[in-house]
C-alpha positions as CSV (number, residue, x, y, z in Angstrom):
1,M,-212.4,5.4,90.6
2,A,-210.2,2.3,90.1
3,S,-213.3,0.1,89.6
4,R,-214.6,2.5,86.9
5,V,-211.3,2.3,85.1
6,Y,-211.3,-1.5,85.4
7,D,-214.9,-1.6,84.0
8,M,-214.0,0.7,81.1
9,R,-211.0,-1.5,80.2
10,G,-213.1,-4.6,80.5
11,R,-215.7,-3.2,78.1
12,A,-213.0,-2.1,75.7
13,T,-211.5,-5.6,75.8
14,A,-215.0,-7.1,75.2
15,V,-215.6,-4.8,72.2
16,A,-212.3,-5.6,70.6
17,A,-212.9,-9.3,71.1
18,A,-216.4,-9.1,69.6
19,R,-214.9,-7.2,66.6
20,T,-212.2,-9.8,66.1
21,H,-214.8,-12.6,66.4
22,A,-217.0,-10.9,63.7
23,L,-214.1,-10.5,61.3
24,S,-213.1,-14.1,61.8
25,A,-216.6,-15.3,61.1
26,A,-216.7,-13.2,57.9
27,Y,-213.4,-14.6,56.9
28,E,-214.6,-18.1,57.3
29,L,-217.6,-17.4,55.1
30,L,-215.3,-16.0,52.4
31,A,-212.9,-18.9,52.6
32,D,-215.6,-21.5,52.4
33,R,-215.5,-23.0,48.9
34,A,-219.2,-23.6,48.9
35,G,-220.2,-20.3,50.5
36,H,-221.3,-17.3,48.4
37,E,-223.3,-15.0,50.8
38,L,-221.6,-12.3,52.8
39,S,-224.6,-10.3,54.0
40,V,-224.7,-8.7,57.4
41,D,-227.3,-11.3,58.4
42,A,-225.0,-14.2,57.3
43,I,-222.0,-12.7,59.2
44,A,-224.2,-12.1,62.3
45,R,-225.4,-15.7,62.2
46,A,-221.9,-17.1,61.8
47,A,-220.6,-14.9,64.6
48,G,-223.5,-15.7,66.9
49,V,-224.5,-12.0,67.3
50,T,-227.3,-9.7,66.2
51,R,-227.4,-7.3,63.2
52,A,-227.5,-4.5,65.7
53,T,-224.3,-5.7,67.3
54,L,-222.5,-5.7,63.9
55,Y,-223.8,-2.2,63.1
56,N,-222.7,-1.0,66.6
57,Q,-219.2,-2.4,65.9
58,F,-218.7,-1.2,62.3
59,G,-221.4,1.4,61.6
60,S,-222.4,0.1,58.1
61,R,-222.1,-2.9,55.8
62,S,-219.5,-1.0,53.7
63,A,-217.4,-0.3,56.8
64,L,-217.6,-3.9,57.7
65,L,-216.4,-5.0,54.3
66,G,-213.6,-2.5,54.5
67,A,-212.5,-3.9,57.8
68,I,-212.7,-7.5,56.4
69,F,-210.4,-6.3,53.5
70,L,-207.8,-5.0,55.9
71,D,-208.0,-8.2,58.0
72,V,-207.4,-10.3,54.9
73,G,-204.3,-8.1,54.2
74,R,-203.0,-9.1,57.6
75,R,-203.8,-12.7,57.0
76,M,-202.0,-12.8,53.6
77,K,-199.0,-11.2,55.3
78,A,-199.0,-8.2,52.9
79,E,-196.3,-6.5,55.0
80,R,-193.8,-9.0,53.7
81,I,-194.3,-7.6,50.1
82,Y,-193.5,-4.1,51.2
83,A,-190.5,-5.3,53.2
84,A,-189.3,-7.1,50.1
85,M,-189.6,-3.9,48.0
86,R,-187.3,-2.2,50.4
87,L,-184.4,-4.7,50.4
88,P,-181.1,-2.8,49.8
89,E,-180.0,-4.5,46.6
90,P,-182.7,-3.7,43.9
91,T,-182.5,-6.9,41.8
92,Q,-182.8,-9.0,45.0
93,A,-185.7,-6.7,46.0
94,L,-187.3,-7.5,42.6
95,S,-187.1,-11.3,43.0
96,A,-188.2,-11.1,46.7
97,T,-191.2,-8.9,45.7
98,L,-192.3,-11.4,43.1
99,R,-191.9,-14.3,45.6
100,E,-193.8,-12.6,48.5
101,S,-196.6,-11.3,46.2
102,T,-197.3,-14.7,44.7
103,R,-197.2,-16.4,48.1
104,A,-199.5,-13.8,49.6
105,Y,-202.0,-14.3,46.8
106,A,-201.7,-18.1,47.1
107,R,-202.6,-17.9,50.8
108,Q,-205.8,-16.1,50.2
109,E,-206.7,-16.6,46.5
110,R,-210.3,-17.6,47.0
111,V,-211.0,-14.8,49.6
112,I,-209.3,-12.1,47.5
113,R,-211.4,-13.1,44.4
114,K,-214.6,-12.9,46.4
115,L,-213.7,-9.5,47.8
116,F,-213.0,-8.1,44.4
117,A,-216.4,-9.4,43.2
118,L,-218.0,-7.7,46.2
119,A,-216.2,-4.4,45.4
120,A,-217.9,-4.2,42.1
121,L,-221.2,-3.7,44.0
122,D,-219.9,-1.7,47.0
123,R,-218.3,1.7,46.3
124,E,-216.7,2.1,49.7
125,L,-215.0,-1.3,49.5
126,S,-213.9,-0.4,45.9
127,L,-212.3,2.8,47.2
128,E,-210.5,0.8,50.0
129,I,-209.1,-1.6,47.4
130,E,-208.1,1.4,45.1
131,Q,-206.2,3.0,48.0
132,S,-204.4,-0.2,48.7
133,E,-203.5,-0.5,45.0
134,R,-202.2,3.1,44.9
135,E,-199.9,2.3,47.9
136,R,-198.7,-0.9,46.2
137,R,-197.9,1.0,43.0
138,Q,-196.0,3.7,44.9
139,G,-193.8,1.1,46.5
140,L,-193.2,-0.5,43.1
141,A,-192.4,2.9,41.5
142,H,-189.7,3.4,44.1
143,L,-188.3,-0.1,43.3
144,A,-188.5,0.7,39.6
145,A,-186.5,3.9,40.1
146,R,-183.8,2.0,42.0
147,L,-183.6,-0.6,39.2
148,V,-183.2,2.1,36.6
149,E,-180.6,4.0,38.7
150,S,-178.6,0.8,39.3
151,G,-178.5,0.1,35.5
152,A,-180.4,-3.2,36.0
153,T,-182.9,-2.2,33.3
154,R,-182.9,0.0,30.2
155,L,-186.5,0.9,30.6
156,D,-187.4,4.3,32.0
157,V,-189.0,4.5,35.4
158,T,-192.6,4.9,34.2
159,A,-192.4,1.9,31.9
160,A,-190.6,-0.3,34.5
161,A,-193.1,0.7,37.2
162,A,-196.1,-0.1,34.9
163,L,-194.5,-3.5,34.1
164,L,-194.0,-4.3,37.8
165,A,-197.5,-3.2,38.7
166,A,-199.1,-5.5,36.0
167,L,-197.0,-8.6,36.7
168,T,-197.1,-8.4,40.5
169,S,-200.9,-8.0,40.5
170,F,-203.5,-10.5,41.8
171,Q,-204.9,-10.6,38.3
172,A,-201.6,-11.8,36.8
173,F,-201.2,-14.3,39.5
174,E,-204.7,-15.7,39.1
175,A,-204.3,-16.0,35.3
176,L,-201.2,-18.0,35.5
177,A,-202.2,-20.0,38.6
178,F,-205.3,-21.3,36.9
179,D,-203.4,-24.4,35.6
180,S,-200.1,-24.1,37.6
181,G,-199.2,-24.5,41.3
182,P,-198.1,-21.4,43.3
183,R,-194.4,-22.2,43.0
184,L,-194.5,-22.7,39.2
185,T,-196.6,-19.5,38.9
186,E,-194.0,-17.7,40.9
187,R,-191.2,-18.8,38.6
188,K,-193.3,-17.9,35.5
189,L,-194.0,-14.4,36.8
190,L,-190.4,-13.8,37.7
191,S,-189.3,-14.9,34.2
192,L,-191.8,-12.6,32.6
193,V,-190.7,-9.6,34.8
194,Q,-187.0,-10.3,34.1
195,A,-187.6,-10.6,30.4
196,G,-189.7,-7.4,30.3
197,L,-187.1,-5.4,32.3
198,G,-184.1,-7.0,30.7
199,V,-182.8,-8.2,34.1
200,S,-180.9,-11.5,34.0
201,N,-181.5,-14.4,36.3
202,K,-178.0,-14.0,37.6
203,K,-178.6,-10.4,38.5
204,A,-182.0,-11.0,40.1
205,R,-180.5,-13.6,42.4
206,G,-177.6,-11.3,43.3
207,K,-174.9,-13.7,42.0
């Protein structure tokens, strides 16, 4: 009995390791400046496994892409964005959210751009990204409500939430980062958000 349990644990460990290895191989393909292909065959070659192994691990190419998207979220440290949104003082939460969002995007800019391009051709990946965006907007709506309640902005909650959603998006970061470094982009986005909400620099920094 003990040997069977040990064998089962060993197989589970091997399966988890193979899955992690496949995701790492896919990530390297996405991060490669010269690389463009992210087919199942390309990932299998990079991971040193067969197509059948990948399908056994993930079930489908779409499920594999969804798993890659979630893995990139971990690599970009997206949890820091949500932690920033929940900081007790709303104007400090605002500046921290801008900071963590731009730094997360800067960590994985090329990879995120490629995943968005892939989502245009893959419905399941598109749905995964849409779900992530809904969760992001829910967090921002809560922050917007706190800013309104505290008197930090004269906008209503709907308008404040829409402004935050637009200016903390990857698309806004990418547009400004085209000819600016990440830190300058962060400052530009924070200034735009503060101006749109009517929140002063002094308030946003909690001074």
